[in-house]
N, C-alpha and C positions, 0 to 999 in steps of 0.2 A: 707680238708680244705675248700679249691677254690668250689668244688663243691657242697657244704654244703652253702657257700656265694652265690652263684649264685642262691640255690634255695631259700633263704632267700629275695633277693633281685635282682629285675627283671625288664628291659628295657619293659617298654609298648607302645605303638603307640604315646601317648601322654604320657610323665611322667614318675613314678616311683611307682612298688608295693613292701611295706617290709612288710615282714610276712605277706603275700595278703591284706596290707592297701595299698589302690592305693592315690598317689598324684600328681596332676598336676604341678610338678614343674618340672626344667630343669636340674637339678642335682641329682648323686644318693647322695651324702654326705648331700643335702637340705634334699632329703625325708628321711632318718635314723633320723637327727636330728628332725625334725617335729613328725616324729613315737614314737621316744623317750618323746617329750613335749608333745603329744597324752596322752600316755599311763599315765603319771604322770597328768595330767589336767583331765581325766576321774574320778580319785580317788579324784582329790579336789574338783569335782564339780558332784561329783554322784548324790547328793540329790536335784539339781534343778527342778524346775516346769517343768511338760509334758503338761500341760495345760494353756491357756491363758483365760482372760475374753470375754464375748460372743459378746463384743461391744465395740471395746476402742475405747477411744476418741481422744487418741493423734499417729499417724503414722510415722515414720522414713522411709524413702527409702534413703541405702547407697551406693551412684555412685560416687566413686571417682576415675573414670577412663575417658576416653576422652570423645567431642561432640559426637561424634558416640553411645558409649556406652549409653550416655543420652537419645537418640534418642528413642535405641532401650528398653528401661526401660518407655518408654511412655504408650508401650502396657500394662506393671505391672500394672503403676498407674490407667489406665484407669479401671481394670478390679479391683482394690483395692476400688476406688471410688465407684464401683457398688456394691460390697459386705456390703463397710462401708459406706453411702452414709453420714451419720452426723459425721464424721469423721476428725479430724485436720488433713492434710497431708502434711508432710514437706518432703524436700530434702536434704542430705547431698553431697557438690558437690564443685569440684573446680572451681575458679571463670570464667574460659574461657567456662565452659557448661551453666553460668548462661544465657546468651540471648536464650542458647535454653529451659532450663527449664522455662523461662519466655512465650513461648510460647506453653508451656502444660497444658492443660485445668486438672483442678484435682489437681491442686498443690497450698497450702495455703501458705505458708511460704520457705524458701531457707536459708539455713545453709553455710558457705563457709569453708573450710578446704585444706591446704594445708599440706599434709603429706611428710615426706621425702623420701618415697619408692614408690611412684607414681607420684609425681607433677613432673614438667619441671620446671614451675617456682617455683622463691624462695618461701623454705617452712617454717613452722614455726616451724620443728627440733623436735626432741620426747619430751623434756620440753614444745614445744608449743604445741603438741597433748595432753599430761596429762595436761595441764591448761584448753584447750577446752572442755576434758571429763569431769573434775572435775565442770564446770561452767553450764555444761548440764548433770550432773550425774542423771540416772534414770528418764529424763522429758519425758519421751515417754511410753505410755502402750503398744507399740508392736513396734519393727525394722526387715527390710527388708533387710539383708547384702547379694547383689547380685551377689560380685566379688568374695566369697569362698576364701577369704587371711585369713591367721591365725591375720596378726596385726588387718587387717579391723573387724574379728568377736570380736576381743578387744576390739575395738571402740564401736562396736552393744553392747557386755556386759556392760561395762562404762552406755552407754545413755539410753538404754532399757530394761523394766522389764520384757519382755518377747521377747526372738531374733527367728527370723525364717532365714533360709540361707544352704549354702551348707560348707561342710570342707574338698571340693575336694584340696583346700593348706591348708590344714591345721586348727587347732582352732574349732573343731567340739565340745569342752566340754564349750566352752561359749556360744552356741546356746542352747535354748530351743527343739527347734525342728530342725534337720539337714535331706535335703531331699537329696535321692540317685540321683548322678549324676555322671557316673563314666565312664565308655566306649561306653558311647551312643552318638558316634561320628555322628550321622545323626541328633539330637537333637538339632535344633536351639535355639539360648537364649534365645527367648520371649519363648520359649517351656517351659526352663528350669525354667528360672524365674516364670512363670505362676505355676508349679509344687509345687512350696511354697505356695502358696495360699492355691491349692487343698488338700495340706499336712496340712494345718492349720484348713481347714474348712470341710473337710473328702467328699466335692465336686469338680467333675470335673468342672471346666471352661474351653470355648472356648476361644484360645488365640485371644485376640485383636488386631486388627490392628494399626501400629503404626501411631500416626497422633499430629500434631501442628497445631498450630493456627496462622495465619501470622501476622501480625497488618496492621491495612489499611495505616497508613505512610509510610510503607515499600514497599507494594503494588502501591501506587501512586507515592512513587520515582521511582520505578523500570519502571512502566508506562510510566514516564519521561524521562530517561532513554534511552528505547526501541525507542520511537519516536525520539529523536533526533540521533540515531544510525540508523533510518531506518529499524529497525527490528519487525516483527510481531511474537507474540506469536507463540508457535509452527512449527515454520519455522528456527529454528537454533539448533545447537547441543552445548551443554554444555561440557565443559572439566574440569576435575580436575589433575593435574598432582603432585601435594604435596603430603605427608601422614605423619603420624606421623614417622613412622619410617623409615628411607634409606635402610632395608633389603626389602622394598614394593614397592621403586621406580621404576618406570619402567625407562628406558635409555632415555636421552634429545634426541638422535640423533632416535631414534625410534618416539619418539612424531613427530618431526619434519618432518619426512617421511608420517608418518600418517595425521599429519594436511594437508601436503602441497598436499597429495594428494584428501582431503574431500573438500580441495578449490577448485582443480582442476574441481570438479563437479557442482561448482557455489553452493556450501551451505556454510553457514553462521557460523564461529567458535567464541563463546562467552567461555571466559577466567576470573576468578573472582581469580585468585591464588595471595596468598599474597606475594609468591616467585617473585619477579621481576624480580632476574637474571635468574630463568628459565623461563619465560615467554620471557626475552630479547634476551635469549638463540636461543628459539623455533619460534617466531613471524614471520610471513613470511609476504613479503612487498606486501599488499592486501589488501583493503577496506574491504573484507571479514573474516577477522580476528577482532575480537572485546576484547581488552582489558577492565574492570570495575575494580574498586575499591570499594566497598561497605560494608557494615555493615551485619554481620548476618544475619538478619532477611531478608535482602534485597537478600543476595544470596541466601536465601529457595525462594525466590519470583521468580528469574532465573531459578532456579532448577525447579520450578510449571509452567515455563513457557516455557522451552524448550522440546522440538520434541525428541529426543533422549538424553542420559547422557553417557558418557563417562570418565570412572575413576578408577585408583586405588582403592587397598581397603582401604576406610577410609569413613568419616563420611556423603559424598557427595553421594554415594548410597544407604546410611538410607534417606538421607531426600526425595531423589526420590521414596523410598518407601514409604512413606507418602503421596504421590500422584499418585502413581502405572505409572510415567513415565518409559518409555521402557530405560533398562540401559544396557551398557554392562561394567562389572567390570574384570580389569585385578589385578589377585588374586598371590601373593607369597607363599611361603611353610611355610608362619612362621604359620598361623592358617588354621582350618578345614574349608573348604567353608562351606558344610552344618550347621557348628554352626552359623559364623559369617555372612555369605552372607546379602547382603539387604532383609529384609523381606518381598518381593515380588513374586508373580509371572511371573513378567513381566521382567525377568531378565536372559541375558546371563552372561557366564563369560569363561575366558580363564586364563589358569594355565599350567605350568609346574609343573610336579611330581616327576620327574626323578633324582631329586638329593639323593643322600645316606641317608641324613640326614630329609628327609622330614616325616612329619612333623615338622622343628625343635623347633616353640614355642618360638622362642629367639628373639631381637628386634636388634642386631647387626649380619651380617652373617657373619659365619668365614671364608666364601671364599674371603669376602670383597667385596665394595662397586664397580659396582651394583653386586645386587645377581646372580647366574648364574639361578635361576628358574625365575627370571624377564628378563634376557637377551634371555633368549631362548623361549620368547612369540614374535613372528615377526610381524611388523609390515603390511606386507599384510593381513598375520590370522587375526587381531584388525577390518581392514578395510574391507575384507570379512564381518566379521561379523556384523561390522556396518553397510554396505550396506543394509545386509537382514532387520536388526531392523527400518532402513529407508525406506525400502520400503514397509515395511507392518504397520506403525504405521501410 
């Protein structure tokens, strides 16, 4: 009996398979539950439409994840706008991603929703989600859901007349067209999202580069700050220490050592981290270390003007990709790098994959804070890779 169960439920590199159906979830019991829901849902939604109108007038992209994910979706938005130039494009996002969405060309309107399963902010709760869905019920001709999460796919079904996405975390029956995205661990998220458009149109699209447009007000403000600090564009390294999950943080002691060694080379270091405690813990007593407090558009402008970026796995690396800034990314074992890396060829990365749980795909490391995979990235290795980037930039 145990052997039969093992054949039915298998641990994958990421996620689980149940009767050969693959789901990118952390726990076997979650995969089993989703599999059961999928079977029931497939029967209830068997007669859903398989084709959409050729020229949709209203399109929605559901991107309820983090700021970095919004930046990555700028690639899909550019491709959609090129394919459907007359359509009105809306995005459904969290409030923290609004400043980024406002810098992406092609977006006509922004809708905000904080769900209880993704938001770190105060959320609307399930009742609020249902009220939102009823308020905008079937308001869009076409909906792209880019996360592949069963609850997000439910929202797509409520809001869209035709839905495209992936069922990698369940809810494929809510979609009219579900793309294949399973064990392709070297496929970047931007490529996966573009595949949604390919499947809809029947044509292969080139994956568009990431792109944001920084407002002139932010450019002016940063130019003034650089002048006040006697800094020149392309003559400083920009660092980002904080990230959305503690399992992806590099130890502060390692940051302190790295910063000290960079400054010893007479190189300016700029940090716009919002975590003041982190900055206080690592800041050297040196005029070459510059702490700045800026808005998100101004942050993007500081990234654009940097010579090199050193960042943990976070939105900073994705911003750097928009401008092809040389980037050194420090990655935990929570994600597959080839899928989530900064979408640019101008990227170096360091990551330890020796953990027996690699890749874990979880937000809180079971071994505590700091995660072993991040502690094993030593400051000298980071410095060596940084020196290489600095010299060739």
